[in-house]
Each structure stands twice: as C-alpha cells, then as structure tokens.
DOPA-120735 format. One line per field, with one value per residue (C-alpha): z, x, y. Coordinates in steps of 0.2 Angstrom, whole numbers, padded with zeros to 4 digits, m for minus. Layout:
DOPA-120735
Z <- c(Z;...) .
X <- c(X;...) .
Y <- c(Y;...) .
END
This chain:
DOPA-120735
Z <- c(0148;0160;0162;0159;0178;0181;0165;0170;0187;0177;0167;0170;0163;0149;0151;0135;0137;0122;0126;0125;0114;0126;0131;0148;0157;0175;0175;0164;0148;0132;0115;0097;0092;0109;0111;0120;0123;0125;0132;0121;0127;0136;0122;0124;0107;0105;0093;0092;0097;0083;0084;0071;0071;0076;0092;0097;0090;0092;0076;0078;0072;0058;0053;0061;0068;0085;0091;0109;0122;0141;0152;0142;0151;0144;0148;0140;0127;0127;0126;0111;0101;0108;0095;0080;0068;0064;0048;0044;0034;0046;0044;0049;0063;0070;0066;0066;0082;0079;0092;0085;0097;0093;0103;0088;0090;0071;0066;0081;0073;0054;0055;0063;0051;0036;0044;0046;0028;0020;0033;0040;0049;0060;0078;0082;0099;0101;0114;0115;0125;0127;0145;0141;0126;0138;0149;0133;0127;0144;0143;0124;0112;0097;0079;0074;0083;0074;0084;0081;0086;0093;0108;0125;0139;0132;0113;0100;0100;0119;0117;0103;0116;0128;0115;0111;0130;0132;0115;0105;0091;0088;0073;0075;0062;0067;0060;0058;0050;0033;0031;0048;0039;0054;0065;0052;0051;0070;0070;0058;0068;0084;0077;0068;0054;0044;0045;0038;0033;0037;0029;0029;0012;0015;0002;0008;0026;0022;0011;0025;0038;0027;0024;0043;0047;0034;0040;0058;0053;0044;0058;0070;0059;0057;0076;0079;0065;0073;0090;0083;0075;0091;0101;0089;0089;0108;0107;0095;0106;0121;0111;0105;0123;0129;0115;0118;0137;0131;0120;0133;0145;0131;0128;0147;0148;0133;0141;0157;0147;0138;0154;0162;0147;0146;0164;0162;0147;0155;0168;0157;0146;0162;0167;0149;0150;0168;0162;0148;0159;0172;0158;0151;0168;0173;0157;0162;0169;0175;0170;0154;0154;0171;0167;0150;0159;0172;0158;0148;0163;0166;0147;0147;0162;0154;0138;0149;0157;0141;0134;0149;0146;0127;0131;0145;0132;0120;0133;0138;0120;0120;0135;0128;0112;0122;0114;0130;0133;0149;0149;0164;0173;0191;0202;0219;0224;0237;0225;0212;0223;0230;0212;0207;0222;0220;0202;0207;0221;0210;0197;0209;0221;0235;0250;0253;0269;0270;0281;0273;0277;0267;0263;0246;0241;0224;0212;0194;0187;0172;0178;0167;0171;0190;0188;0179;0192;0207;0199;0195;0213;0220;0208;0213;0231;0229;0220;0231;0248;0263;0261;0272;0275;0270;0257;0265;0254;0263;0256;0267;0265;0271;0268;0249;0245;0243;0248;0242;0249;0245;0259;0261;0270;0261;0243;0241;0224;0212;0201;0184;0167;0172;0187;0175;0165;0181;0189;0173;0173;0192;0189;0174;0186;0198;0210;0215;0216;0229;0235;0253;0261;0280;0291;0296;0277;0274;0257;0254;0238;0240;0226;0231;0221;0222;0226;0229;0222;0227;0245;0255;0265;0281;0274;0267;0284;0293;0279;0281;0299;0295;0292;0291;0285;0272;0269;0272;0262;0267;0253;0258;0247) .
X <- c(0144;0138;0119;0112;0111;0129;0135;0126;0135;0151;0146;0155;0155;0166;0176;0183;0198;0198;0215;0224;0211;0210;0195;0194;0181;0181;0199;0205;0212;0205;0213;0207;0202;0196;0179;0166;0147;0139;0122;0112;0094;0092;0100;0117;0126;0142;0156;0175;0183;0190;0200;0201;0205;0187;0188;0182;0168;0160;0161;0146;0144;0134;0146;0137;0148;0142;0152;0157;0156;0159;0145;0139;0137;0149;0156;0170;0165;0167;0185;0179;0177;0191;0204;0193;0202;0192;0182;0177;0162;0146;0145;0163;0162;0146;0144;0125;0120;0105;0095;0086;0072;0064;0060;0064;0082;0084;0079;0089;0105;0101;0096;0112;0122;0113;0117;0135;0137;0127;0132;0149;0151;0136;0135;0121;0114;0101;0088;0076;0063;0055;0060;0078;0077;0070;0086;0097;0087;0089;0108;0111;0105;0101;0099;0086;0077;0070;0057;0044;0026;0021;0032;0027;0024;0026;0023;0031;0017;0019;0038;0035;0025;0039;0052;0043;0043;0062;0069;0056;0069;0074;0066;0057;0054;0041;0040;0023;0017;0011;m0007;m0008;m0012;m0022;m0006;0004;m0008;m0009;0010;0011;m0002;0008;0023;0033;0044;0040;0035;0042;0032;0037;0046;0058;0066;0084;0085;0070;0075;0092;0084;0071;0085;0096;0081;0078;0096;0097;0081;0087;0104;0095;0083;0097;0107;0092;0090;0108;0108;0093;0101;0117;0107;0097;0113;0121;0106;0107;0125;0122;0109;0120;0134;0122;0117;0135;0140;0125;0130;0148;0141;0131;0146;0157;0144;0143;0162;0162;0149;0159;0175;0166;0159;0176;0185;0173;0176;0195;0195;0184;0197;0211;0198;0191;0209;0211;0195;0199;0217;0210;0197;0211;0222;0209;0206;0224;0230;0223;0237;0249;0265;0260;0275;0272;0254;0258;0271;0258;0245;0257;0262;0244;0241;0256;0249;0232;0240;0250;0235;0226;0240;0240;0221;0224;0237;0227;0213;0224;0230;0212;0209;0224;0218;0201;0209;0223;0237;0242;0260;0271;0290;0294;0310;0316;0321;0323;0307;0315;0328;0314;0302;0316;0321;0303;0300;0316;0311;0293;0298;0312;0299;0286;0297;0291;0301;0305;0309;0313;0317;0322;0331;0346;0339;0332;0314;0314;0299;0295;0287;0285;0296;0288;0270;0274;0282;0267;0255;0265;0266;0247;0243;0255;0248;0230;0234;0244;0230;0215;0223;0221;0234;0249;0246;0260;0258;0264;0272;0275;0283;0280;0283;0269;0274;0278;0269;0276;0263;0266;0253;0250;0241;0234;0221;0207;0210;0194;0201;0189;0195;0199;0203;0222;0218;0208;0224;0235;0224;0225;0244;0245;0234;0245;0259;0250;0245;0230;0226;0214;0207;0200;0193;0192;0180;0194;0194;0210;0212;0224;0229;0236;0248;0251;0264;0272;0291;0305;0310;0306;0302;0302;0286;0295;0300;0283;0274;0286;0283;0265;0267;0279;0274;0288;0290;0305;0304;0293;0293;0285;0281;0277;0271) .
Y <- c(0605;0618;0620;0638;0642;0637;0646;0662;0662;0662;0677;0694;0712;0718;0733;0743;0754;0766;0773;0756;0748;0733;0723;0714;0702;0706;0711;0697;0704;0696;0693;0691;0674;0669;0660;0671;0672;0689;0692;0704;0708;0691;0681;0672;0674;0663;0668;0673;0690;0701;0717;0730;0749;0753;0742;0725;0715;0697;0687;0676;0658;0664;0678;0692;0706;0713;0728;0726;0740;0742;0735;0720;0704;0690;0673;0663;0650;0632;0625;0614;0630;0640;0633;0637;0649;0665;0669;0651;0645;0644;0625;0624;0636;0628;0610;0605;0597;0585;0574;0559;0552;0535;0519;0508;0502;0499;0517;0524;0515;0518;0537;0542;0532;0540;0557;0553;0548;0563;0576;0571;0588;0585;0579;0567;0562;0548;0544;0530;0539;0556;0558;0555;0567;0581;0579;0581;0596;0605;0602;0605;0618;0607;0614;0601;0587;0572;0562;0548;0552;0535;0531;0523;0535;0553;0553;0564;0577;0580;0581;0594;0605;0603;0607;0623;0628;0624;0628;0638;0642;0623;0615;0598;0584;0571;0553;0546;0529;0528;0534;0543;0559;0566;0564;0573;0587;0588;0588;0603;0612;0609;0618;0604;0610;0595;0577;0560;0545;0527;0518;0533;0537;0541;0555;0563;0562;0570;0584;0588;0588;0599;0611;0612;0615;0629;0637;0637;0645;0658;0662;0663;0674;0686;0686;0690;0704;0711;0711;0718;0732;0735;0736;0747;0759;0760;0763;0777;0784;0783;0792;0805;0809;0809;0821;0832;0833;0837;0850;0858;0858;0866;0879;0883;0884;0895;0907;0907;0911;0925;0932;0931;0938;0953;0957;0956;0967;0979;0983;0989;0998;1007;1012;1019;1029;1035;1041;1050;1059;1063;1069;1081;1088;1091;1098;1115;1126;1111;1103;1094;1083;1075;1072;1064;1053;1047;1044;1035;1024;1020;1016;1005;0996;0994;0987;0975;0968;0967;0957;0945;0942;0939;0926;0918;0917;0908;0896;0892;0888;0877;0868;0864;0857;0847;0857;0865;0860;0862;0864;0854;0855;0850;0865;0871;0879;0890;0897;0899;0909;0920;0924;0928;0939;0948;0952;0957;0969;0977;0981;0987;0996;0985;0980;0961;0952;0934;0920;0903;0887;0881;0864;0863;0858;0851;0849;0847;0863;0875;0889;0902;0897;0897;0914;0921;0913;0920;0937;0938;0933;0947;0960;0956;0957;0973;0981;0976;0972;0984;0997;0994;0976;0964;0950;0934;0920;0904;0888;0872;0854;0842;0824;0822;0838;0856;0869;0887;0900;0918;0927;0944;0954;0963;0958;0947;0942;0933;0918;0926;0918;0917;0905;0894;0891;0890;0877;0866;0869;0864;0849;0843;0843;0832;0845;0856;0875;0881;0897;0900;0916;0918;0928;0941;0947;0936;0927;0913;0904;0887;0879;0861;0852;0834;0834;0823;0806;0788;0785;0769;0764;0769;0786;0789;0785;0797;0810;0810;0815;0829;0847;0860;0878;0880;0899;0914;0930;0947;0959;0976;0990) .
END
C-alpha cells in the first residue's frame, strides 16, 4: 500500500462539467461506482462515486453522501476496493482492520483465531513487538489496535502514546495481568478505550472488540457527516456569493438598458414635439397640405424609430433569457450586401456606386438581422455624418474571416440598444462587432464573421497571410 506521502503526490483536482454532468480528475473522466478518496479540510475520506440528477457525490464507507464540486483534491482509491458494488452495508463495504500486538506467541496465535471465528469479515494483522507495530500503524489505518502492556523494550503504554500521535482516531484495547489495577487505570487515563485482564475471556474479548469497532465506525461517521455539512455550507455560501454577483451584474445591465432605452425613446419623442411646434408655426398663411405632408412624414419616421427601439428591447429581453434565436443560412455576402444597399438607397433617395469582384464570399448569417444592422449603421451615419461626405461600405477577406466595415466622417455614433442585440447576434455566429473612432473625426464599425468550409493546414497558413478586398460601395446622400 502507498504511504501517505506517496499517495498525496498522486492526488489531483476534480473538475465538474455541469453542461455534460461529467466529473474528471486531472482530465481523466470518472464513472459511477469507482473507488475514490476526497480530501475535505485535511481529511482523506474514501468511498465510491455515485451519480444522480443533482450531480456527483462520494458515498463513503459509512454511507455518508458528500456532494462533489470542482476544485476538491481527490485521488483514486485502492484497487482492492474498486470492485465493491455500491450501497452495501458498512461492515461489507469496509471490513474491520485490526492489529494485535503481543510478545507472547500463544496469544498472538489464539487471539487472531478467535477474531476469525467470531468476526469472519475482519482482517487481522499481528506484531510481536511495539517497534514493528509502529511500522504497521504508519502504513495502515487500523480500526482498532489490541496490545499487551508488558512487553520488552517499548511497553504498551508508550505504544499507546505513539498511536495517539500517529492515529488519534484509532481506538486501543490494552491487555494487563490479573490484579494490575494500577496499570489498568493508567491505561484508561492514557486514552485507552478499554482494558482486558489475563487470562483473557474470549467472550469478553470479542464483545469489547465489537464495541470498539462500532464506536470507531460511529465516530468516523460523525466526522464525515460534519465534513459533508461543512462542505455543503461552504458550497452554499459560494453559490450565494455567485448568485449575488450575477444579481448585481443583472441590475447593472438593467439600469444600463433602461438608460439606453430612455435615450432612444427620447429621440423620436423629441422629433414629434419639434414637428408639432413647426406645424403650429407654419400653419399661418401657408400651404396647409404641404405642411401636413411634411409633418406626417416626420411622425411616420418617429413612429418607425420607436418601433425599432421596442423590437430591440424585446430582443434584449430574449438574449437575457436565452430565448434569442437566429435563423442561420449560408449566402454570398457580396450579393447580400449589394441587395441591402440597393434597397436602402432606393428608400432614402441616395446614390450608390460600387466596385466588386465576381468571386463569391460565403458565410453563415441571419439575413434579416444583418439587413437590420447594416440599415441602422447607414441611417445613423446618414443622420449624423458631415453633410456631403460619402458613407463607405467595404467587404474584405482576411484569412478565414469576412470583414464588413461601415465608415463615415463626423457621425460620432454612440452604441445604442440595437448594437447590444447586434453584437450578441454576431457573437452567436462566431464573429465580433467592434467600433473604432479616429482623430480625423472618422468612425468605423467592423463586423467580422467566419466564412468558408474546411481548410487544410497549408491552405490555412496561406489564408492567414492573405488580405483582399472583395467589394466597395459608396453611399452619397
């Protein structure tokens, strides 16, 4: 058997994957029924792994269930215990291990024979000296030790003190001669569980040994239950801290969303207020029909922007509740951007100039979401950019990434609620959405998406060095 130092060196760290409900020890996947020892607050607790709907637990030798979590130190149990079936009686799961120490060869032969007859499941080791017994005690964790007091060299009382240093939880029975009451009292004061008088009565010996084994098992069960409760309490404390952090973050996100929504809704409301003021001023002595037409156009635009904000707010709520669904489809980004830009310029009366290659650039996208994102970027640039400056849309290929950029001068666009949704959408597609501002009052939005199929290593290395422009569009108001 490995000693404590070598066994500690074989210990690793448990990792629990909640998504797959799997448990691993330093990358080695574990399975239910395997023998395992877990270190809980300095104690190595042996048992068998069990899996249920709530996760993984260690079913100890005394039928205590300890819930397992990531970060716990563990090591694989002894092979002699690995084949044991789960949910056995404690005496079957953990056969008692007893050490008998006596320099009398007759007793050293008779006592183990008695134990084997009365307690057949027990394993008994013997030693004819205290020095040899100490070597065995260092190597094995005995349930109970039976030792004679009067032995040459180190006597039983000295051995008892050493046992308390090495194995403080192990119970010890000391054998003393008939009439040596002072030694018996000294043994009890030294921490012995009980004493036996010579000549040894076999029935009393077995009864005392059985009481010691039962007491040891109960003590160990109490310790394991206390450790399990302590571990569970700390786990709950960690869970409360984690949930509190998530709640704080959720509240911060909520406050940010409320702030953004307020700003976004104020814009169309301000337009409506402005249009009503302009309408009241221009009604005096002018063409009422033209004024009403312009006012209705402004109101219609404000209503459209409000509808967009409401839709983005709903999408934000879906993102936070993981019900945000993308309708993916593979398409040619060049053709898709061309169609979106043609529709936008036709609606706004803008001019469109393009320069494009015939080779397609495919990617998996949500067409409606990308159309909405690109339309929002163009509308913001058209509204805030320097008058007369073109809006440039560029589609490039850099390795296995398609990069769509929207560049303008003077817009200084701030990230609104729609970009929060769009960023999540792009991230779910495996890409990124970034904004950059430059000293020359130029703003660029980068939409980076993965494209293409499988690539060999040679093709991938060549792709990383490549950077090519696939299409350029110029939108002029």
